N, C-alpha and C positions, 0 to 999 in steps of 0.2 A: 140727577133726577131726585126729587124729594120723595122720601119713603112714604109719607102720608098720602101724597098724590098717587104714588104707585099702588098702594094698597086700596085706595079709594074708599068706598063705603061698604066693603065686604065684611067687615068685622065690627063687633060691638066696641063701644068706647073702652070697656074694661080690658078686652083682649088687645086693643090698640095700645093701651098703657103697658100691658104685660110684655108685648113684643118690643116696645121701645126700651123697656128696662133690659131685656135680653140683649138687644142690639148695643146699647150703651156699655153694658158689662163686657161684651165681646170686644168692643173698641178699646176699652181699658186693658183687657188681656193682651190684645194684639200689640199695643204700645209697649207693654212689659216684655213680651217675647222678642219684639224687634230690638229693643234696647239690650236685651241679654245676648242676642245673636251678635250684635255689634260689639259688645264688650268681650265676648268670647273670641271672636275672630281677631280683635285687637290684641287680646292676650297672646294669641298664637304668634302674631306678627312681632310684638314687642317683648314677649316672654314676661309679661307683667304679673307679678304674684298677687297684687291687690285685686286686679281684675278677675283672676282665677277664683279667689275667695268670694267676691261679690256675685259671680255667676251662680255659684252653688246656693248662696243665700236667697237670691231672687227666684231661683227655680222652685224652692219650697213654696213661696207665695204663689207662683204661677200654677203649680199643681193644685193648691187649695182652691184657687179661683176657678180653675178648669172643672173641678169636681162640683163646686157650687153651681156653676153655670149649667152644667149638664143636668143636675138635679132639677133646677128651675125650668129648663126646657121640657123635661119629662112631665113635670107638674102641669105646665101649661097645656101640653098635648093631652094629658089625662082629663083635666078639668074642662077644657073648651072643645076638645075633639075637632080641631080646625080642618078645613078642606081647601082644595084648590090652592090659590096663591098664598093664603094664610099658612097652609101646611108647608108649602115650599120655603117660605121665609124661616119658619122655625127649624125645619130640618137642615136648611143651609147653615143656620147659626150653630146647630148641634154638630154638624160635620166640620165646620170651620174651627169650632172650639177644640175638637179632638185633634185636628191637624196642627193647630197652634201649640198644643201641649207636646206633640211629637217634635215640633221644631225646637221647642224649649229643651227637650231631652238632647237634641243634637247640639245645642249650645253648650250643655254640660259636657258632652263628649269632646267638643272642641276645647273646652277648658282643661280637660284631662290631657289632651294632646299638648297643650301649652305647658302643663306641669311637667310632662315628660321631656319636652324640649328644654326646659329650664335646667335639666340635668345632663344636657348634651353640649357638645362644642358648638360655637357660633357657626352658622351656615348662611352664606349669602342667598337671600330669597329672590327667586325670579320675579320680575315685575308682573308676570302673569298671575301670580298668587294674589297680589294686591288687587288686580283687575277682577279676578274671580270673586274675592270677598266682597268687593264693592258691587259687583253685578248681582250677587245673591241678595245682599241687603236691599238693593233697589227693587228687585223682584218681589220680595216680601212686602215692602212698603207699598208698592203699586197694587199688589193683589188686595191689600186691605183697603186702599183708596177705591179700588173698583167696587168692593163690597159696600163701602160707606156711600159712594156716589151712585151706585147701581149703574156703572159704566162698563158695558161689554167691550168697548174699544180698548180700555185700559186692561181689561182681563185678557184680551187677545194679545196685547203687547207682551204681557207676562208669559203667555204660552209660547209665543214666537221667540222670546229671549232664551228659552231653555236650550235651544239648539247651540247657541254660542257658549253657554255654560258647559255643555257636554264636550264641545271642542276644546275649551280651556282645560277641562279635566284630563282629556287624553294627552294634550301637549305637556301638561305639568307632570303627569305620571311618567312620560318618556324622559323628561328632564331629570327627575329624581332618580329614575332607574339608571340613567347614564352616570349620574353622580356616584351612585353606589358602585358601579362597575369601575370607575376611575379611582375611587378612594373608598375602600371598604370601611375605613374608620368613621365615615360619615353615614353609615347605614342606619343607625338608630335615629338620627335626626331626620333623614330622608323618609324613613318609614313613618315617623310621626307626622311629617308634613303630608305624606300621601294619605294618611288617615284623615287629616284635617280637610284635604281636598274632597275626599269621599263624603265627609259630613256636610260640607258646604253644598256639594252637588245634590245630596238628598234633601237639604233645606230648599234648594231651588225646585226640586220635583214637587215638594209639598206646597210651595207657593203656587205652582201650576195647578195643583189640586184645588186650592182656594179659588183661583181664577176660573177654573172649569165649573165650580159650584155657582159662581156669580152668573155665568152664562146660563146655567140651568135655572137659576132664580129669576132672571130677567126675561129670558126668551122661552124657557121650558124645554130647551134643547140639551140633550146629553151628548157631550162631545168627547168624553173621556177616552173612548175606545176608537175614535176616528184617527185615521193615519195621515190625513191631509191637513191637520191644523198645526 
């Protein structure tokens, strides 16, 4: 769906331009956050020192961009006092901006787990961890696609994917717990991996938050507290 067609003629040309700027800046931020989450999860898998350093560097830029975008959203709200769909668009951008910054923080936490793993013995990783990392990356990417394209079907796919992520988290925690029981020397590595699993699961939850905001933006429905989605 085209954003201009979605908005229609409800807003002035100036407000139209301002919202398009906010939207484009959010897309840039989302690409950076997605890239950093990919780099951080890759650092955990491969214990790559260069990726660990790069995650921290990019996070500084992400934080700066998030602050600037929030300030610009608040300026547009104050200057134009939008209502109805215009207000929904700006508040969705504002909420998504904050959510992306939090996902960026989780990428940093993943990098910290990778640094910790670099100081532990090598441990064979379950294929389920690779599946979890890939699933979470896909959820984040699709949630942003849903926002860009204003596609509630993609947003709902993200929401439904969260159940599988939760199942993977439970299975992986059981696997790492059993590893600790069978070999206490692997405890440090297992605990670090369990922390990484928790970070990835939280990133999936936040991708769901973005998807829920898309549904609200397009349909005006609040589905965050519904139990049947």
